C-alpha positions in Angstrom: 0.0 0.0 0.0 1.4 3.4 -1.0 1.6 6.3 1.4 -1.2 8.7 0.6 0.8 11.9 0.5 3.0 10.6 -2.3 0.1 11.1 -4.7 -0.1 14.8 -4.1 1.4 17.3 -6.5 1.3 15.1 -9.5 -1.6 16.2 -11.7 -4.3 18.8 -11.7 -7.2 17.1 -10.0 -10.8 18.3 -10.4 -12.7 17.8 -7.2 -10.6 19.2 -4.4 -11.5 20.7 -1.1 -11.0 24.4 -1.0 -8.5 26.2 1.1 -9.2 29.5 2.8 -6.3 32.0 3.3 -7.3 32.3 6.9 -6.3 28.6 7.5 -2.8 29.1 6.0 0.4 30.3 7.5 3.0 31.4 5.0 6.7 32.0 5.4 9.5 32.8 3.0 12.8 31.1 3.6 16.1 30.5 1.8 15.9 27.5 -0.4 18.4 24.7 -0.5 19.9 22.6 -3.1 22.0 23.6 -6.2 22.0 27.1 -7.5 24.8 28.8 -5.5 24.3 32.5 -4.8 20.9 32.7 -6.5 19.6 30.2 -4.0 21.6 31.1 -0.9 21.0 34.8 -0.7 17.3 35.0 -1.7 14.3 34.0 0.4 12.1 32.8 -2.5 11.3 29.4 -1.0 7.7 29.3 0.2 6.7 27.3 3.4 3.0 27.0 3.6 1.2 25.4 6.6 -2.5 24.4 6.8 -3.2 25.1 10.4 -6.2 22.8 11.0 -4.5 19.7 9.7 -0.9 20.6 10.5 0.2 19.8 6.9 3.3 21.7 5.8 4.5 22.2 2.2 7.8 23.6 1.1 8.1 24.8 -2.5 11.2 26.0 -4.2 10.7 24.9 -7.8 11.3 28.3 -9.4 13.2 31.5 -8.7 10.0 33.5 -8.6 8.3 33.8 -5.2 4.9 34.4 -6.8 5.1 31.2 -8.8 6.3 29.2 -5.8 3.4 30.6 -3.8 1.0 29.3 -6.5 2.6 25.9 -6.8 2.7 25.5 -3.0 -1.0 26.3 -2.7 -1.8 23.7 -5.4 0.3 21.0 -3.7 -1.1 21.8 -0.3 -4.6 21.7 -1.6 -4.1 18.2 -2.9 -2.4 17.0 0.3 -5.3 18.4 2.4 -7.8 16.8 0.1 -6.0 13.5 0.6 -5.8 14.0 4.3 -9.5 14.4 4.7 -10.9 12.2 1.9 -8.3 9.4 1.9 -8.9 6.9 -0.8 -12.0 8.8 -2.0 -9.8 11.6 -3.1 -9.4 12.2 -6.9 -5.7 12.6 -6.3 -5.5 9.1 -4.9 -7.6 7.6 -7.7 -5.5 9.3 -10.3 -2.3 8.0 -8.7 -3.8 4.5 -8.6 -4.7 4.6 -12.3 -1.3 5.8 -13.2 0.3 3.0 -11.2 -1.9 0.4 -12.9 -1.0 1.8 -16.3 2.7 1.6 -15.5 2.4 -2.0 -14.3 0.6 -2.9 -17.5 3.3 -1.3 -19.6 6.0 -3.2 -17.7 4.1 -6.5 -18.2 3.9 -5.9 -22.0 7.6 -5.0 -22.3 8.4 -8.2 -20.4 6.3 -10.3 -22.8 7.9 -8.7 -25.9 11.3 -9.4 -24.5 10.3 -13.0 -24.0 9.0 -13.2 -27.5 12.2 -11.8 -29.0 14.2 -14.3 -27.0 12.2 -17.2 -28.3 12.4 -15.9 -31.9 16.2 -15.7 -31.6 16.4 -19.2 -30.2 14.3 -20.5 -33.2 16.5 -18.8 -35.7 19.6 -20.4 -34.1 18.0 -23.8 -34.2 17.1 -23.3 -37.8 20.6 -22.3 -38.8 22.1 -25.5 -37.3 
């Protein structure tokens, strides 16, 4: 069973619980990771907390504070939705469907590989 929160932030889901700004606490901190001076001297990393659930999201995907604020809200909204709805959440269902698709693709690739192997063996037998 996969952890619920891993599903968040992947796709734009339709039916999410709304967030009100009053429930949010926002901070701007210095980001981490590669980027040198651009990262180390600017506080463009957004830390967003949903007070009622205690969920915290940190977003430092772009150099723009405004964009990071938008992205953080989107991810937080999905996580909050998952937190309250669990497996009924669209985010969860989407993640499950993607997982299924991936497994199916893997299975097909394995079958094709097996087929190629058998074909090669047949060719070798024929040439003897």
